[in-house]
VEXROLUM-339756 format. One record per residue (C-alpha): z, y, x; residue number from 1. Coordinates in pm, whole numbers. Each point is the difference from the previous one (the first is absolute). Layout:
<atoms>
<atom <Z; Y; X>; NUM>
...
</atoms>
This chain:
<atoms>
<atom <0; 0; 0>; 1>
<atom <-107; 330; 153>; 2>
<atom <244; 283; 32>; 3>
<atom <-75; 360; -74>; 4>
<atom <13; 234; 296>; 5>
<atom <104; 287; -220>; 6>
<atom <-311; 195; 86>; 7>
<atom <-270; 53; -259>; 8>
<atom <-363; 22; 95>; 9>
<atom <-162; 339; -57>; 10>
<atom <-200; 20; -319>; 11>
<atom <-374; 30; 54>; 12>
<atom <-124; 353; -29>; 13>
<atom <-200; 54; -318>; 14>
<atom <-271; 265; -31>; 15>
<atom <104; 303; -204>; 16>
<atom <-180; 65; -330>; 17>
<atom <-239; 295; -25>; 18>
<atom <219; 215; -223>; 19>
<atom <125; 356; 14>; 20>
<atom <-23; 196; 320>; 21>
<atom <-168; -188; 291>; 22>
<atom <121; 173; 321>; 23>
<atom <-246; -169; 236>; 24>
<atom <-289; 169; -183>; 25>
<atom <140; 336; 112>; 26>
<atom <-21; -131; 355>; 27>
<atom <-363; -105; -48>; 28>
<atom <-71; 344; -151>; 29>
<atom <132; 154; 320>; 30>
<atom <-234; -222; 203>; 31>
<atom <-296; 94; -220>; 32>
<atom <58; 376; 12>; 33>
<atom <60; -17; 378>; 34>
<atom <-344; -160; 42>; 35>
<atom <-163; 273; -209>; 36>
<atom <174; 287; 179>; 37>
<atom <-69; -142; 348>; 38>
<atom <-365; -45; -95>; 39>
<atom <-28; 362; -109>; 40>
<atom <208; 155; 279>; 41>
<atom <-184; -184; 278>; 42>
<atom <-375; 25; -50>; 43>
<atom <-67; -316; 205>; 44>
<atom <181; -202; -266>; 45>
<atom <-156; 165; -304>; 46>
<atom <-187; -309; -119>; 47>
<atom <320; -205; -47>; 48>
<atom <147; 233; -263>; 49>
<atom <-162; -186; -287>; 50>
<atom <195; -314; 93>; 51>
<atom <328; 182; -58>; 52>
<atom <-130; 89; -344>; 53>
<atom <-83; -366; -65>; 54>
<atom <364; -91; 68>; 55>
<atom <98; 263; -258>; 56>
<atom <-237; -167; -246>; 57>
<atom <160; -339; 56>; 58>
<atom <347; 147; -48>; 59>
<atom <-104; 169; -325>; 60>
<atom <-148; -319; -142>; 61>
<atom <315; -200; 79>; 62>
<atom <247; 268; -107>; 63>
<atom <-130; 105; -341>; 64>
<atom <-80; -359; -99>; 65>
<atom <345; -128; 98>; 66>
<atom <167; 282; -194>; 67>
<atom <-210; -67; -310>; 68>
<atom <73; -374; 17>; 69>
<atom <368; 79; 39>; 70>
<atom <-13; 220; -310>; 71>
<atom <-174; -277; -191>; 72>
<atom <269; -248; 104>; 73>
<atom <289; 233; -91>; 74>
<atom <-135; 160; -318>; 75>
<atom <-260; -249; -113>; 76>
<atom <-287; 249; 25>; 77>
<atom <-160; 258; 227>; 78>
<atom <4; 359; -119>; 79>
<atom <-325; 169; 103>; 80>
<atom <141; 333; -116>; 81>
<atom <306; -41; 220>; 82>
<atom <-213; -107; 297>; 83>
<atom <-225; 304; -20>; 84>
<atom <291; 240; -47>; 85>
<atom <171; -128; 315>; 86>
<atom <-325; -9; 198>; 87>
<atom <-94; 350; -117>; 88>
<atom <331; 150; 107>; 89>
<atom <-30; -183; 334>; 90>
<atom <-360; 80; 92>; 91>
<atom <-99; 329; -165>; 92>
<atom <263; 264; 96>; 93>
<atom <-44; -29; 382>; 94>
<atom <-378; -11; -36>; 95>
<atom <-5; 304; -228>; 96>
<atom <216; 188; 251>; 97>
<atom <-248; -79; 278>; 98>
<atom <-298; 106; -211>; 99>
<atom <171; 325; -102>; 100>
<atom <70; 85; 366>; 101>
<atom <-359; -83; 97>; 102>
<atom <-136; 212; -287>; 103>
<atom <209; 299; 114>; 104>
<atom <-116; -52; 358>; 105>
<atom <-360; -12; -125>; 106>
<atom <40; 323; -196>; 107>
<atom <150; 169; 308>; 108>
<atom <-291; -118; 212>; 109>
<atom <218; -216; 226>; 110>
<atom <-198; -321; -57>; 111>
<atom <-352; -88; -100>; 112>
<atom <51; -211; -311>; 113>
<atom <-287; -47; -248>; 114>
<atom <139; 23; -351>; 115>
<atom <-191; -312; -99>; 116>
<atom <206; -198; 254>; 117>
<atom <321; 155; -136>; 118>
<atom <-84; -98; -359>; 119>
<atom <-112; -348; 108>; 120>
<atom <341; -43; 164>; 121>
<atom <175; 123; -313>; 122>
<atom <-195; -243; -220>; 123>
<atom <32; -296; 242>; 124>
<atom <-370; -40; 66>; 125>
<atom <9; 121; 361>; 126>
<atom <-123; -340; 119>; 127>
<atom <-345; 30; -161>; 128>
<atom <-300; 214; 83>; 129>
<atom <-34; 238; 291>; 130>
<atom <315; 16; 209>; 131>
<atom <-68; 358; 107>; 132>
<atom <136; 166; 311>; 133>
<atom <359; 85; -97>; 134>
<atom <234; -226; 194>; 135>
<atom <307; 107; -201>; 136>
<atom <-93; -197; -313>; 137>
<atom <-195; -296; 142>; 138>
<atom <306; -224; -2>; 139>
<atom <31; 31; -379>; 140>
<atom <-261; -276; -16>; 141>
<atom <277; -260; 35>; 142>
<atom <206; 154; -281>; 143>
<atom <-311; -11; -217>; 144>
<atom <-37; -374; 65>; 145>
<atom <366; -64; -81>; 146>
<atom <-13; 205; -321>; 147>
<atom <-305; -195; -117>; 148>
<atom <191; -321; 72>; 149>
<atom <300; 130; -197>; 150>
<atom <-227; 68; -296>; 151>
<atom <-151; -350; 4>; 152>
<atom <254; -251; 123>; 153>
<atom <306; 58; -227>; 154>
<atom <-223; -25; -307>; 155>
<atom <-153; -324; 129>; 156>
<atom <344; -147; 71>; 157>
<atom <131; 94; -347>; 158>
<atom <-295; -117; -208>; 159>
<atom <-129; -292; 208>; 160>
<atom <341; -150; 65>; 161>
<atom <147; -109; 329>; 162>
<atom <-201; -319; 52>; 163>
<atom <-338; 153; -82>; 164>
<atom <88; 318; 191>; 165>
<atom <61; -208; 313>; 166>
<atom <-347; -151; -30>; 167>
<atom <-151; 344; -57>; 168>
<atom <178; 136; 308>; 169>
<atom <-109; -287; 226>; 170>
<atom <-361; -18; -115>; 171>
<atom <-17; 379; -28>; 172>
<atom <102; 39; 365>; 173>
<atom <-270; -246; 106>; 174>
<atom <-260; 172; -219>; 175>
<atom <85; 344; 146>; 176>
<atom <-29; -136; 356>; 177>
<atom <-342; -154; -77>; 178>
<atom <-116; 319; -172>; 179>
<atom <105; 207; 303>; 180>
<atom <-192; -237; 226>; 181>
<atom <-310; 39; -216>; 182>
<atom <27; 379; 8>; 183>
<atom <31; -5; 379>; 184>
<atom <-292; -233; 67>; 185>
<atom <-241; 133; -259>; 186>
<atom <115; 365; -18>; 187>
<atom <55; -22; -375>; 188>
<atom <85; 311; -207>; 189>
<atom <2; 253; 288>; 190>
<atom <44; 285; -250>; 191>
<atom <358; -121; -61>; 192>
<atom <92; 114; 351>; 193>
<atom <144; -187; 299>; 194>
<atom <67; -359; -109>; 195>
<atom <326; -6; 199>; 196>
<atom <166; 244; -240>; 197>
<atom <-131; -104; -342>; 198>
<atom <239; -169; -241>; 199>
<atom <-249; -278; -73>; 200>
<atom <14; -107; 367>; 201>
<atom <371; 56; 66>; 202>
<atom <180; -179; -283>; 203>
<atom <12; -338; 175>; 204>
<atom <322; 69; 194>; 205>
<atom <172; 152; -305>; 206>
<atom <-98; -304; -207>; 207>
<atom <107; -234; 280>; 208>
<atom <338; 177; 10>; 209>
<atom <34; -43; -376>; 210>
<atom <-84; -371; 30>; 211>
<atom <256; -34; 281>; 212>
<atom <274; 148; -221>; 213>
<atom <-87; -240; -284>; 214>
<atom <0; -302; 231>; 215>
<atom <333; 98; 158>; 216>
<atom <151; 44; -347>; 217>
<atom <-13; -380; -36>; 218>
<atom <313; -156; 154>; 219>
<atom <-178; -306; 144>; 220>
<atom <-288; 199; 147>; 221>
<atom <244; 255; 144>; 222>
<atom <199; -279; 167>; 223>
<atom <-321; -146; 144>; 224>
<atom <-109; 339; 130>; 225>
<atom <347; 46; 149>; 226>
<atom <-53; -315; 207>; 227>
<atom <-366; 64; 88>; 228>
<atom <53; 363; 102>; 229>
<atom <290; 3; 245>; 230>
<atom <66; 329; 186>; 231>
<atom <-190; -118; 309>; 232>
<atom <-308; -77; -209>; 233>
<atom <29; 336; -178>; 234>
<atom <13; 188; 330>; 235>
<atom <-295; -202; 134>; 236>
<atom <-208; 84; -307>; 237>
<atom <81; 369; 35>; 238>
<atom <-93; -4; 371>; 239>
<atom <-329; -171; -86>; 240>
<atom <-64; 267; -265>; 241>
<atom <79; 274; 255>; 242>
<atom <-240; -151; 256>; 243>
<atom <-279; -15; -259>; 244>
<atom <74; 362; -89>; 245>
<atom <-26; 102; 365>; 246>
<atom <-332; -185; 33>; 247>
<atom <-136; 189; -301>; 248>
<atom <101; 329; 162>; 249>
<atom <-164; -88; 333>; 250>
<atom <-322; -155; -135>; 251>
<atom <-50; 173; -331>; 252>
<atom <-286; -141; -203>; 253>
<atom <-23; -16; -378>; 254>
<atom <-83; -373; -2>; 255>
<atom <274; -89; 250>; 256>
<atom <243; 216; -196>; 257>
<atom <-94; -182; -321>; 258>
<atom <35; -342; 165>; 259>
<atom <356; 89; 99>; 260>
<atom <68; 134; -349>; 261>
<atom <-79; -343; -145>; 262>
<atom <321; -143; 148>; 263>
<atom <215; 316; -14>; 264>
<atom <137; -72; -351>; 265>
<atom <129; -340; 112>; 266>
<atom <151; 128; 325>; 267>
<atom <164; 304; -159>; 268>
<atom <150; -195; -288>; 269>
<atom <127; -264; 242>; 270>
<atom <196; 236; 222>; 271>
<atom <124; 208; -293>; 272>
<atom <123; -316; -175>; 273>
<atom <153; -131; 323>; 274>
<atom <210; 312; 37>; 275>
<atom <111; -13; -364>; 276>
<atom <98; -368; 19>; 277>
<atom <209; 33; 318>; 278>
<atom <194; 326; -37>; 279>
<atom <296; -128; 207>; 280>
<atom <-207; -116; 297>; 281>
<atom <-88; 224; 294>; 282>
<atom <-324; 131; -150>; 283>
<atom <170; 78; -331>; 284>
<atom <290; 174; 175>; 285>
<atom <-243; 215; 199>; 286>
<atom <-195; 94; -313>; 287>
<atom <325; 79; -182>; 288>
<atom <146; 203; 288>; 289>
<atom <112; 326; -169>; 290>
<atom <-219; 237; 210>; 291>
<atom <-309; -210; -72>; 292>
<atom <85; -26; -368>; 293>
<atom <47; 379; -7>; 294>
<atom <-351; 49; 140>; 295>
<atom <-125; -246; -261>; 296>
<atom <159; 201; -279>; 297>
<atom <-172; 312; 130>; 298>
<atom <-330; -182; 47>; 299>
<atom <-171; 140; -310>; 300>
<atom <62; 363; 97>; 301>
<atom <-65; -79; 366>; 302>
<atom <-338; -136; -104>; 303>
<atom <-76; 298; -223>; 304>
<atom <89; 270; 255>; 305>
<atom <-111; -161; 327>; 306>
<atom <-360; 88; -77>; 307>
<atom <78; 374; 0>; 308>
<atom <136; -15; 356>; 309>
<atom <-252; -238; 155>; 310>
<atom <-325; 181; -74>; 311>
<atom <-259; -46; 277>; 312>
<atom <-127; 356; -57>; 313>
<atom <315; 200; -71>; 314>
<atom <36; 375; 34>; 315>
<atom <370; -26; 100>; 316>
<atom <8; -192; 328>; 317>
<atom <381; -7; 40>; 318>
<atom <84; -192; -318>; 319>
<atom <-285; -241; 68>; 320>
<atom <132; -101; 341>; 321>
<atom <224; -293; 76>; 322>
<atom <301; -1; -39>; 323>
<atom <17; 325; -202>; 324>
<atom <-215; -150; -273>; 325>
<atom <229; -304; -29>; 326>
<atom <304; 227; -39>; 327>
<atom <-179; 203; -267>; 328>
<atom <-114; -311; -191>; 329>
<atom <348; -158; -3>; 330>
<atom <174; 328; -93>; 331>
<atom <-229; 69; -297>; 332>
<atom <5; -363; -113>; 333>
<atom <382; -10; 9>; 334>
<atom <22; 325; -196>; 335>
<atom <-247; -133; -256>; 336>
<atom <192; -326; -36>; 337>
<atom <348; 146; -46>; 338>
<atom <-92; 313; -197>; 339>
<atom <-286; -128; -216>; 340>
<atom <-68; -374; 16>; 341>
<atom <345; -148; -41>; 342>
<atom <98; 223; -297>; 343>
<atom <-334; -75; -168>; 344>
<atom <42; -375; 54>; 345>
<atom <349; 17; -149>; 346>
<atom <-137; 188; -299>; 347>
<atom <-270; -263; -45>; 348>
<atom <265; -273; 10>; 349>
<atom <206; 181; -262>; 350>
<atom <-298; 40; -231>; 351>
<atom <-115; -359; 52>; 352>
<atom <285; -208; 138>; 353>
<atom <-122; -288; 220>; 354>
<atom <119; -356; -48>; 355>
<atom <223; 28; 309>; 356>
<atom <143; 316; 156>; 357>
<atom <-193; -32; 324>; 358>
<atom <109; 206; 298>; 359>
<atom <352; 137; 0>; 360>
<atom <-112; 360; 54>; 361>
<atom <-211; -13; -320>; 362>
<atom <261; -144; -234>; 363>
<atom <71; 231; -287>; 364>
</atoms>
């Protein structure tokens, strides 16, 4: 008869569910915005900026889908009205502030901003047609893609149901990738503008992120992913993604770029999911380190304002130089977050209370 040693074996670590606030996503936001800012501050890296945006797309697909599934599990349904109220109070106030400042600067003759570009930014169609010459609003293309996704995906999830929505997300991502390949190789629909910025060629990563959230919502699949994506594998996938990104920057060609984009959704969703599933491991602790999470929380305003201070043809050389431009970007982004964004997000949560309170600093 065996005797007990009095020591109990440690319980196996189980992957956390995708509910409420997911701190590691703030860390990945910090990584994404750092890529974009470095690409714009240092001209030799300019071609890698789009890959930071793609990480943002993956985060958005995972985040909004996981929150909607959580609401469905808690309340039995998804409120489209509540979703759009919260998204509106999150996205619109900082963007409107930027556009107001740019309009005043245009009226004062400080920047050359065609009004058509300003209105296209306001209406979220900046990613179609002629991009123009104004650097200050070119980055609104990514917000346009995300807003189009926000208009389509929640409705699909509500009316198609979870199982059919998963199929739509998976096959939709594949269809978008094939359509982008066709536009590259046969120069289809050139009047729509640069294929790299059109919504119809960029939705694959957002849809892949949505599919990832739905797959991880299943306990068995989440446990399998937890085993198949250990921290070492997650880091290796991210390094591989970074090396491909560097290759695209060194040898930029539309067909090579598109070939890399075919596997980007898989790679991005893998390392995002790996960080989410292992928050207590080294990678998760790094991503959840308070300074990095703080940068992640500021990432939206950092992204909005970095374009103003990284113009390649600026009239004010001091604020365009490193590190003065970094100081200016962080200062304005922090002011925007604490004075405007956080109060507006709290108001949105009061008007349309989410299923879980989310971050502590937003709890009403």
